[in-house]
N, C-alpha and C positions, 0 to 999 in steps of 0.2 A: 452677313459675311459668312462664308463657309468656315467650318471648324477644321483645325489641323487634324490630320488622320491620327486616330488613337493608336495605330500599330507602328507606323514608321516615323511619325512625328514630322514628316516632310510634306507629303501630298495634301491636297485639299479637295473638297467636293462632297456634296451631300449624298451622292448616290454611290460612286465608286472612286477610290483613290487612284490617281494617275501614276503613282509611284509603285505601290505594292498591290493594288487591285482590291483592297479591302473595301467592302460595302459599308462604309462608316455609319451612315444614317439610313441605309436602305430599308431597314425594318423597324428601326427604333430611333426616337429623337432623344438624344442625351440630355437636352435641356429640361425634359420633363421627368427625368429619373431622380429618385431619392438617392441620398448617399449610399445607402445599403444596396439599392438596385444597381447603382453605378459600379460599386465594388464587385458585385456578383457578375455584372456584365463584363468587366475587365478580366476576372478570373476565368470565366467560362467561355468567353468568345475572343477577347482581344489577345490574351497571352497565348492560347493555343495557335491562333492564326499567325502571331508574330514568330513562333517557333517554326511554323510551316513556311512562312515567307523567308526566314533566314536560311532554312534548309534549301529552298529553291535558289537563293543567291549563291550558296555554297556549291550547289550542283553546277550552276553556270560557270563559276570560277574554275571548278575542276575540269569541265569540258574545254574551257579555253586553254588550260595548261596541257591537257591531253593533245589538243590540236597542235600546240606549239611543240610538244615532244615529238609528235609524228613528223612534223616538218623538219625538225632537227635530225631525226633519224634518216630521212630521205637525203638531206644535205650530206650527212656523213657517209651514207652509202655511195653517193656520187663522188665524193672526195676519195673514197677508198679504191674505186675502180682503177684509176691510172697507176696507183702504187702497186696494185696486184699485177698489172701488165708489166710494170718495170721489173718486178720480181721474176716473172717468167722469162723476160728478155735477158736479165742478168744471169739466170741459170744457164741459158744457152751459151752465154759468153763468160762462164764462171771464172776461167783463168784470168781473163783480161779485166773483168769488171767486178772482182770480188768485193772491193771496198764499197762500190755503189750498191751491190746486192745487200750487204750488211746494213747499210743506211736505209734502204727501202724496207727491209724486214723490221727494223726498229720502228719506222714510221707506221708500218702496217700494224704492229703490236699496239702502238699508242692509239691508233684509230679504232682498232677492234675493242680495246679496253673502254674507250669513250663510248663506242656504240653499245657495248654491253651495259654501261651505266645508264644510257638513255633508255634501253629496253627495260631495264630494271625499274627505272622511274616511271615508265609508261605502265608497267604492271602495277606499281603502287597506286598510280592515279586511277587506273581502272578499278582497283579494289576499293579506293576511297569513293569513287563514283557509285559503285554498287551499294556501299554503305549509306551514302547520301540518299540514294533512291529508296533504300529500305526505310530510312528515317522518314522520308517524305510520304511514302505511300502506305507504310505500315505503322510505324511508331507514332507519328503525329496524329493521323486520323483515328488510330486506336485510342490514343490518349484523349482526343476530343470526345469520342464516343463514351469513354469511361466517365468523363466529367459530366456530360449531359444526362447520362443514365444513373449517375452517382454510384456506379459500380467500380470503385477503385480497387487496386491490388490489395491483397490481404496484408495486415500489419506484420512487420518483421517478428520472427520468433524472439525469444528472450533467453538469456543465460544468467544464472545466479552464481556469483563467485562464492565458493564454499568457505573462503577465508573470512569474509566479513558479511556474507549474506546479501551483498549488494547486487541488484538485478540490472542487467544491461540489455538494451535492444541489440539484435544482431540482424545482419542482412547478407544475402548471397548476391554477389556481383560477379558475373562470369562464372568461373570455376572456384572462386575464393569465397570464404565466409568471414565477414568482418564484424567486429563490434561497431554498432552504429552510434556509439557515444565514446568520448574520451575516458580512459581509465581513471578511476578515482580511488584506487587502493592506497591506503596510508602506509607506503613503504618508508623505511628509514631514510631521511634526507629529502623526501618529496615535500613540495609546498603547494598551497593554493596561491593563485595570483594575488599579489599584494597582501598575502597572508590572511585573506578573507574567505571564510567558509562559504559565504554566499556566492563568491566567484566559483568555488568548487562545485556547487550545485549546477552551475551553468557549464563550466569548462573542464571539470575534473581537476586532477592534480598535475603538477609539473615535476619532471624527473631529470636528473643528470643522466649521462649516457650509460655509465656503469650500472646505475640502479635500474634504468629502463630495460636493460637486457634481461633482467630476471623478474620484472614486475608483473608480467602477465600470469594469469592463473594456469593451473595444470591443464594441458590440452590446447593451450593457446600460446602464441609467441609474438615477440616484437618482429615486425616484418623486415625483410631484407630490402635493400635498394631495388633489387630485381622484382620483388613482389609489389613494391610501390609502383614500379614501372609497368608491371602487368595491369594493375588497377587503372593507371592513367591511360594506357593504350586502349583498354576496354571502354573507358569513359569518353573517348574521342580524341586520342593522341594528347601529347603534352600541351599543345597550343590551346586547347579548349577544355581540358580535364578539370581545371579549377572551377569553371562556370558550372559544369555538370555535377561536381562533388560538393560544392559549398551549399550550406543550408539556405532556405528561402527567406530567413530572417536572422537578425542578430549581428549582421555586418554593418558597420558604419558607412555613410556615404563617402565617396572619394572626393578628390579635389575639384572635379568637374560637377560636383553635387549630384552625380548619378548614384543609383543604389549600388552598394557593394555586395548585395546578396546574390546567391546563385540560383540554379534551377533545381538542385537536389534531385537529379534525374533518376538516381538509383537508391535513394534512402540512406546515403552515407552521412549526410547532415554535418559536414565539416563546419566548425565554429572557430572564430578568431580568438583563441585563448591566450595570445601573446606569449611571452617567455620571460625568464629571469636571466640576466647577463651574468657572466662570471664575477663582475664587481658587486653583485647583489641587487642591482636595479631591475625593477619589473618594467617592461615596455610592450606597447603595441596591442594590448587587449582591445578587441573591437575592430582592429585594423588588419591584423595578420594572425595566421595560425601556423605553428611550427610542430612537426612531428618527427621523432627519432626513427631511424632505421637501425638494424643491428650490424650494418656494414661499416667496418673500420676504414679510415682513410690513412692515418698515421698514428704515431704515439700520442698526439695531443688532440686530434680531431677525428670526427666520424661524420657519416653522411646523414642528412636530414632533408625533409620535404617542407616547403613553405607555400602558403597561399595568401594572396593579398586582396584587399577590398577594391583595388583599382586595376586588377589584372584577371584575365580569363584563364591563363595558363598556370601550371604548377612549376615550381622551381626546385631542382635538386642541387644541393651544394654541400660543402663540408663546413662544420661548425666545431668550435672548441667543446670538448667533452664536458666542461664544467657548466655549459649552458643548461638551463632547466627548460625542457620542452614537454609538450603533451605526448601521450602514448595512445596509439590505436592498436589493439591486439587483433591478430588474424589467426584463425583456427588451424591447428595442425592438420595436415592431410592424412587421411586414413591409410 
């Protein structure tokens, strides 16, 4: 019996999957691979092809949306024509039909506004399509080439906090430079998850909002909500940023028993450090990660970012300032 495709888990066939096109057993029979060889095959062949296949599916979705947008634009253009004619006729009979003229003008304004929105959406879809093509033809194949040649990107630089001599990995993502680990500076009032120093080694420390604002070392700062949004947009918009930013291990499986881990596409390596609630209870380590921004919401709450083991997106929300969350520092701009 044919094995289920290792990439899409849907198609079958010893030569080529009818769903994703992956040549599952075209060059190798999985039944004769050792566990180590199977693991290497998954890392070097299956995972890169899965990224490629998902990028192709995303491109098809964007093309379909673009076609729908163009059709809607044509429909709106056709709707707009008779109202423009009505305006011209109303102007010729301005004294008699002033009320009708005003009504037609209002409708024209509404249609033009909707048409402008459609054009704007079309431009956004075109930009996303270009990004998808770039991922498909450059990013994916470049990554596959790196894997096979074992020529991966250089390791991130590091930064040593002069206050406690602790060294952190740092990574440049877009035009921002981030710490690639949660802050672990022993500021007054900060805690390790469940008060365990071993958790601190993995997740760093947790801080309330007031402490978090001044916890980063000199030259670094707690990111604003806008800086978090810039990172998420660069990583692939809010809807998929979590998948791209989460670490490739350390996240528990979700309720569907699927891996909660991410792709860590940029070296950000977000981990599920959980949080401490204002009532003192620690929750969600292994399942959720919470990070403060320096953006205030009101007298009792501020904005934070959340990632979950069962979601690909990131969630911006406001939380009580007495919550203890993780801190990721971003470098000051020169």
